[in-house]
C-alpha positions in Angstrom: 0.2 -12.0 -44.7 2.9 -11.9 -42.1 2.3 -8.1 -41.6 -1.5 -8.8 -41.0 -0.6 -11.6 -38.5 1.7 -9.3 -36.6 -0.9 -6.5 -36.4 -3.5 -9.1 -35.1 -1.0 -10.3 -32.5 -0.4 -6.7 -31.4 -4.1 -6.0 -31.3 -4.8 -9.1 -29.2 -2.0 -8.2 -26.8 -3.4 -4.6 -26.5 -6.9 -6.1 -25.8 -5.5 -8.3 -23.1 -3.7 -5.3 -21.6 -6.9 -3.2 -21.6 -8.9 -6.2 -20.1 -6.3 -6.6 -17.4 -6.2 -2.9 -16.7 -10.0 -2.8 -16.3 -9.8 -5.7 -13.9 -7.0 -4.2 -11.9 -8.9 -0.9 -11.7 -12.0 -2.7 -10.4 -9.9 -4.7 -7.9 -8.3 -1.4 -6.6 -11.7 0.2 -6.3 -13.1 -2.8 -4.4 -10.1 -2.7 -2.0 -10.5 1.0 -1.4 -14.2 0.5 -0.6 -13.7 -2.6 1.6 -10.9 -1.0 3.7 -11.2 2.0 6.0 -9.2 4.9 4.5 -7.6 7.2 6.9 -6.8 10.8 5.9 -3.2 11.9 6.6 -4.2 14.5 9.2 -6.1 11.8 11.2 -3.3 9.2 11.2 -2.0 9.8 14.6 -5.3 10.4 16.2 -6.4 6.8 15.4 -4.2 5.3 18.2 -0.9 5.8 19.8 0.1 2.2 19.3 -0.5 1.9 15.6 1.7 -0.3 13.4 2.5 1.4 10.1 3.2 -1.0 7.3 5.0 0.4 4.3 4.2 -2.0 1.5 6.6 -0.3 -1.0 9.7 -2.0 -2.3 12.9 -1.7 -0.3 14.4 1.0 -2.5 11.3 3.1 -2.2 11.4 2.7 1.6 15.0 3.9 1.5 13.9 7.2 -0.1 11.8 8.0 3.0 9.2 6.6 5.3 6.5 7.9 7.7 7.8 7.9 11.3 5.9 6.1 14.0 6.7 4.0 17.1 6.4 0.8 15.0 7.1 0.9 11.2 7.4 -2.3 9.3 8.5 -2.5 5.7 6.9 -5.5 4.0 6.7 -5.3 0.2 3.2 -5.9 -1.2 4.4 -8.9 -3.1 5.6 -10.6 0.1 2.9 -9.5 2.5 0.9 -12.8 2.7 4.1 -14.8 3.3 5.5 -12.5 6.0 2.3 -11.5 7.8 2.3 -14.3 10.3 6.0 -13.9 11.4 6.3 -10.1 11.2 2.8 -9.1 12.4 0.7 -11.8 13.9 3.3 -13.5 16.1 4.7 -10.1 17.4 1.6 -8.0 17.7 -1.5 -10.3 17.3 -4.2 -10.3 14.8 -6.2 -7.5 16.6 -3.3 -5.0 16.4 -4.2 -1.5 15.0 -2.6 -1.6 11.5 -2.3 1.2 8.9 -0.9 0.3 5.5 0.6 2.8 3.0 2.4 2.9 -0.3 3.3 5.7 -2.6 -0.1 6.8 -3.8 -2.6 4.5 -2.1 -3.7 1.6 -4.3 -1.0 -0.9 -3.1 -1.8 0.1 0.4 -5.5 -0.6 -0.1 -4.8 -4.0 -1.7 -2.4 -4.9 1.1 -5.0 -3.9 3.8 -7.7 -5.9 2.1 -5.4 -9.0 2.0 -4.6 -8.5 5.7 -8.3 -8.5 6.4 -8.7 -11.7 4.4 -5.9 -13.2 6.5 -7.8 -12.5 9.7 -6.4 -9.2 10.9 -9.3 -7.3 12.5 -8.2 -3.6 12.7 -6.7 -2.7 9.4 -6.8 0.7 7.6 -5.0 2.3 4.7 -3.5 5.8 4.5 -5.5 7.6 1.9 -3.1 9.1 -0.8 -0.1 7.1 0.5 3.1 8.8 1.3 2.5 11.5 -1.3 -0.8 12.4 0.3 1.1 12.5 3.7 3.7 14.9 2.3 1.1 17.1 0.5 -0.5 17.8 3.9 2.8 19.3 5.0 4.1 16.3 7.0 7.6 15.0 7.0 9.2 11.7 6.3 12.4 10.2 7.6 15.3 8.8 5.6 19.0 8.1 6.1 19.5 11.7 5.3 17.3 12.9 8.2 13.8 14.4 8.2 12.5 15.5 4.8 9.4 17.5 3.6 8.1 19.0 0.3 8.6 22.5 1.6 
C-alpha cells in the first residue's frame, strides 16, 4: 500500500509540474506577443539613447553583457522592486528601454512587467544575448570584448 501511495504522490507532483509548465509557457507566449520584440541587428537603430536592462542574475551578467551607453543589471526577480529607483527616478517612465536575458523569455516577462508598471517605451531583445552573439555581435566582460567567432 505504501508503494502505491508513493507512486500516486509522484504522479500528482508530475501533474502539478506539467500544469505549471503549461501555464508558464502560456505566460511567456503572452509576454512575447504583448511586448515589441527587437531583432539583434535592429537594436542600435532603435535609438541612440536606449537603456539596456540585463535581467539575468549577477553571475550571468559577469560572464558578459551587451555594450551600450546605459546598461543596467536588474535581475528579473528584483525588477518590480528596483524599477522606481534605478529606472523611473533617473530616466523617467518614457525612457526607451530594451530588456534582455540569455534566450529571450525572461526579457519578455520583464518588459511586460515594466509596461504594467507604467513604462511607455519598452521592448525586448529577441533571442536574448545568445541571439545577439549568433548575429556576430560581441559582448563585454571583465576579460574584454568577446564573440562566438
